[in-house]
Residue frames as qw, qx, qy, qz and C-alpha x, y, z in Angstrom:
[[0.051, 0.242, 0.858, -0.451, -28.67, -149.68, 158.84],
 [0.046, -0.541, -0.717, -0.437, -32.37, -149.65, 157.93],
 [0.253, -0.837, -0.386, -0.295, -34.35, -146.45, 158.69],
 [0.168, 0.555, -0.426, 0.694, -31.43, -144.99, 160.77],
 [0.780, -0.543, -0.250, -0.184, -32.59, -147.11, 163.75],
 [0.013, 0.663, -0.606, 0.439, -30.45, -146.52, 166.75],
 [0.792, -0.133, -0.595, -0.030, -29.75, -149.90, 168.28],
 [0.238, -0.519, 0.595, -0.566, -29.72, -150.40, 172.02],
 [0.583, -0.073, -0.809, -0.018, -29.75, -153.85, 173.70],
 [0.561, -0.525, 0.209, -0.605, -31.84, -154.38, 176.75],
 [0.196, 0.180, -0.939, 0.220, -30.99, -157.03, 179.25],
 [0.371, -0.409, -0.826, -0.117, -33.71, -159.14, 180.94],
 [0.238, -0.487, -0.555, 0.631, -34.05, -156.96, 184.09],
 [0.062, 0.238, -0.135, -0.960, -34.57, -153.89, 181.94],
 [0.325, -0.162, -0.708, -0.605, -37.22, -155.66, 179.89],
 [0.364, -0.471, -0.789, 0.152, -39.04, -156.90, 182.96],
 [0.144, -0.451, -0.355, 0.806, -38.99, -153.43, 184.51],
 [0.165, 0.104, -0.349, -0.917, -40.26, -151.82, 181.25],
 [0.451, -0.228, -0.696, -0.510, -43.13, -154.31, 180.78],
 [0.527, -0.345, 0.376, -0.680, -43.97, -155.04, 184.34],
 [0.893, 0.064, -0.385, -0.225, -43.87, -158.73, 183.49],
 [0.721, -0.473, 0.506, -0.014, -42.60, -161.49, 185.72],
 [0.077, -0.479, 0.782, 0.390, -39.90, -163.64, 183.99],
 [0.336, 0.168, 0.921, 0.106, -42.29, -166.45, 183.28],
 [0.421, 0.748, 0.389, -0.335, -44.93, -164.12, 181.80],
 [0.126, 0.735, -0.437, -0.503, -42.19, -162.68, 179.49],
 [0.099, -0.263, 0.905, 0.320, -41.22, -166.05, 178.16],
 [0.411, 0.433, 0.781, -0.181, -44.91, -167.09, 177.87],
 [0.358, 0.827, 0.099, -0.422, -45.59, -164.02, 175.72],
 [0.039, 0.564, -0.689, -0.453, -42.53, -164.83, 173.57],
 [0.253, 0.037, 0.959, 0.123, -43.88, -168.35, 172.97],
 [0.367, 0.644, 0.620, -0.258, -47.27, -166.96, 172.15],
 [0.444, 0.395, 0.396, 0.700, -45.66, -164.55, 169.58],
 [0.138, -0.915, -0.366, -0.095, -46.67, -161.52, 171.66],
 [0.276, -0.889, 0.289, 0.224, -43.19, -160.34, 172.42],
 [0.628, 0.635, -0.449, 0.019, -40.06, -160.53, 170.24],
 [0.945, -0.196, -0.115, 0.234, -37.54, -163.23, 171.08],
 [0.351, -0.843, 0.280, 0.295, -34.15, -162.20, 172.48],
 [0.682, 0.656, -0.314, 0.080, -30.92, -162.19, 170.43],
 [0.888, -0.213, -0.109, 0.392, -27.72, -163.95, 171.33],
 [0.018, -0.970, 0.240, -0.041, -25.04, -161.72, 172.64],
 [0.491, 0.507, -0.673, 0.220, -22.34, -164.50, 172.42],
 [0.157, -0.307, 0.800, -0.491, -21.36, -166.91, 175.07],
 [0.086, -0.167, -0.982, 0.000, -23.52, -169.70, 176.38],
 [0.082, -0.633, -0.762, 0.106, -26.46, -167.82, 177.82],
 [0.094, -0.411, -0.071, 0.904, -25.91, -164.06, 177.24],
 [0.161, 0.567, 0.680, 0.435, -29.08, -162.69, 175.46],
 [0.022, -0.366, -0.198, 0.909, -30.68, -159.32, 175.13],
 [0.352, 0.688, 0.635, 0.003, -33.70, -157.66, 173.51],
 [0.294, 0.257, 0.247, 0.887, -33.60, -154.89, 170.90],
 [0.003, 0.358, 0.440, -0.824, -34.99, -151.75, 172.59],
 [0.349, 0.169, -0.198, -0.900, -37.02, -150.38, 169.67],
 [0.436, -0.171, -0.819, -0.333, -38.75, -153.79, 169.14],
 [0.253, -0.360, -0.747, 0.498, -39.80, -153.74, 172.86],
 [0.107, 0.330, 0.191, -0.918, -40.95, -150.15, 172.62],
 [0.345, 0.029, -0.534, -0.771, -43.01, -150.88, 169.45],
 [0.415, -0.289, -0.858, -0.091, -44.77, -153.82, 171.12],
 [0.154, -0.395, -0.576, 0.699, -45.45, -151.67, 174.30],
 [0.174, 0.215, -0.134, -0.952, -46.85, -149.02, 172.06],
 [0.399, -0.123, -0.749, -0.514, -49.13, -151.55, 170.38],
 [0.325, -0.396, -0.819, 0.258, -50.44, -152.75, 173.71],
 [0.052, -0.375, -0.321, 0.868, -51.07, -149.16, 174.86],
 [0.290, 0.168, -0.346, -0.876, -52.92, -148.41, 171.61],
 [0.697, 0.123, 0.470, -0.528, -55.28, -151.33, 172.30],
 [0.474, 0.370, -0.686, -0.409, -54.10, -153.51, 169.34],
 [0.944, -0.123, 0.022, -0.304, -55.63, -157.00, 169.34],
 [0.699, -0.403, 0.576, 0.135, -53.40, -160.04, 170.05],
 [0.771, 0.415, 0.400, 0.271, -53.43, -160.96, 166.34],
 [0.312, 0.926, -0.028, 0.210, -52.24, -157.45, 165.41],
 [0.390, -0.790, 0.472, 0.001, -49.43, -157.62, 168.01],
 [0.829, -0.088, 0.522, 0.180, -48.43, -161.05, 166.73],
 [0.643, 0.674, 0.232, 0.280, -48.16, -159.58, 163.19],
 [0.005, -0.963, 0.222, -0.153, -46.14, -156.73, 164.48],
 [0.625, -0.555, 0.539, 0.102, -43.71, -159.06, 166.35],
 [0.840, 0.243, 0.421, 0.243, -43.35, -161.19, 163.18],
 [0.457, 0.845, 0.047, 0.273, -42.47, -158.05, 161.11],
 [0.257, -0.893, 0.365, -0.060, -40.06, -156.70, 163.67],
 [0.733, -0.350, 0.555, 0.179, -38.13, -160.03, 163.92],
 [0.772, 0.468, 0.355, 0.243, -38.09, -160.35, 160.14],
 [0.246, 0.949, -0.071, 0.181, -36.62, -156.84, 159.77],
 [0.630, -0.669, 0.321, 0.229, -33.56, -157.94, 161.99],
 [0.781, 0.075, 0.422, 0.454, -31.78, -159.23, 158.88],
 [0.365, 0.820, 0.196, 0.395, -32.02, -155.75, 157.25],
 [0.379, -0.919, 0.022, 0.109, -30.06, -154.10, 160.13],
 [0.705, -0.326, 0.350, 0.524, -26.60, -155.06, 158.72]]
């Protein structure tokens, strides 16, 4: 596993509680590239978010990063998923 990242999967209620977003805002931010997309957990509709990705984006928001910087971060985080195996 890359950089000894400890993986934890968050379900939607946890992500909503961490971010303070409503469900529609979460999905709007995903479409805008400001939040990472969920991963499939198998089954028809089971999805979750990788905890460290959500934490990294929240840290960027708190640090006052611009939307463009956050979009770049999200792009990099999602691209690194393939390195986790």
